[in-house]
N, C-alpha and C positions, 0 to 999 in steps of 0.2 A: 314188587321189587323191580328195579330197572336193571336188566341183565346185559344191555347192549354197550354200556360204557366200558372202555378199556382203561382199567385202573393202572395197569402196568406202566403206561406212558405217563400217567398223572403222578404216581407216587414212587416210581422206581428209584431206589437208592436214596430216597429222602428220609429225613428224620422227623418223627411226628409225636405229638401227644395223642394218646388214645383216650377219649373221654366217654364215660358211660352216661346212662339216662339220669343220674343224679349229679351230674357235673363233676364227678370224681375222675381222676386219671389213673391209667394203668401204671403200677408202681412195682419195681423190683425191690422187695423188702430190704431195707438197710443198704441198698446199692451193692449187695454182696455178690462176689464172683464165685462163691462156693456152689458146687453142683447141687441142684434141687432146692435152691432158695425160692420161697413162695413168691408168686406174682399175685398182687392184690390190687384193689383200688383204694385210693386215698386222696386227700385234698392236694391240689397242685401246690408244690413247695418250691418249684423252679429248679429242682435238681435234675441232673442228667440221668439219674436212675429212673426217671419218668419219661425219658426220650427213647423212642423205638425206631430202628432203621429197617426199611423194607427192601429186601434184596430179591429181585426177580429171578425166577427159576427157568425162564424160557417159555413157560406156559402162561397164556393170558390170565391175568388176575390171580396168579399164584406166587407166593412169596415165602422166603425164609425170613424170620423177624428176629433181630438182635437188639439187645439192650444197649443204650447209648453210653452207659458208664462201665458196666462190667463186661460187655461184649458177649454175654451168654445168649443162647438161643431161647426164644419163647417156645416152651414145650409143655409137657405134662409129666406127672410123677412116674407113671408106668410106661413111658415111651420106649424104654430099652428092653421091655419084657415082650416076648412073642405074644400076640393077641392081648396085649396089656391094656389097651384103651377100653374104657367102659364109662357109661354115664356117671357123672359126679367126679370125674378125675380132676384133681387140682392142677392148675397151671403153675409152672415153675420156670426158673432160669436154669438151663441145662448147659453143661460144658461139653457134652458129647452127642446130643441128639438134635440135629437140625430138622425139626418138624416142619412139614409143608402146610401152609395155610392158604386156603382159597378165600378170596375176598369177593363179596357180592355187594355191589352198590344198592342202596335202598332209595336213592333219589338221583336226580339228573346231574347234581354237582359232583358226585363221586366222593364227597366228604363224609357221608354217612354210610356205614358199611356193616355187613355181618361177616364174622370170621368163622370159617368152617375148617376143622382139622381134616386134612385131605384123606387120610386112611380110613377114619371111622365115620366121617360125615357128621360128627357131633359139632355143636355150635359153642363158641366162646360165650359164656353167660356171666352176667354180673348180678349181684344181689343187693337188696335194700339194707339201709341201716349202717352207715359208717364204714370203717375199714373192714373189708371182707375179701375172701379169696375169689378169684375168677375160676370157674370150673367149666368143664365140657359137658354139655347137656343135649338131649334130644331137641331137634328143631321145633320151635313154637312160634316163630315169627313174632316174638314179643319185644317190647321196648328193652327188656333186659339183655337182649341179644343183638342190639343195634348200638354201634359206637361211632363217634365223630372223630375224624382225623383233622388235626390242626398242625400246620408246619411248625416244628420246634425251632428251626433255623430262623423263621420269621419272628417268633417270640423272642429268641435270644437277641436278634438284631434290634428289635424294638426296645428291649431292656437296656441294651448298650447305648442306644441313641438317647433314651431317657436319662441315663446316668451321665452321658456326655453333656447334656444341656442343663443338668442340675448344678 
């Protein structure tokens, strides 16, 4: 892992697609703003429910992450319970819990990262086989725990330009 890169300067305030090892993107199910809506991975459908904004906390490489459509926080189901985080916790969109995420770059570009839930040290983990939940798991430094960041604003601008030329 490359720990010297300052992701805060690279992604602060930006909106991104977060892509897993099977080229699926992090998706707020149905784009719902209801508390505890599941966060899964799904094929890229171009929806803003698949856009995620990274808000710096003031600590290097640490962010609060919000959904581009619903504005809910990327969190986990038991975040509001004292000592509630445990391995296998499902990620959700939360209206009340601004979970802190530490991002660790895995390459020199800073576009491939691992997400660690700050309090527990558990890693965001994706699973094989179609639409599936993202969960928090013990660190394994596995491909299921590495995600690629792609600027959603760049993708939106590209689509708009393509439509303008059509």
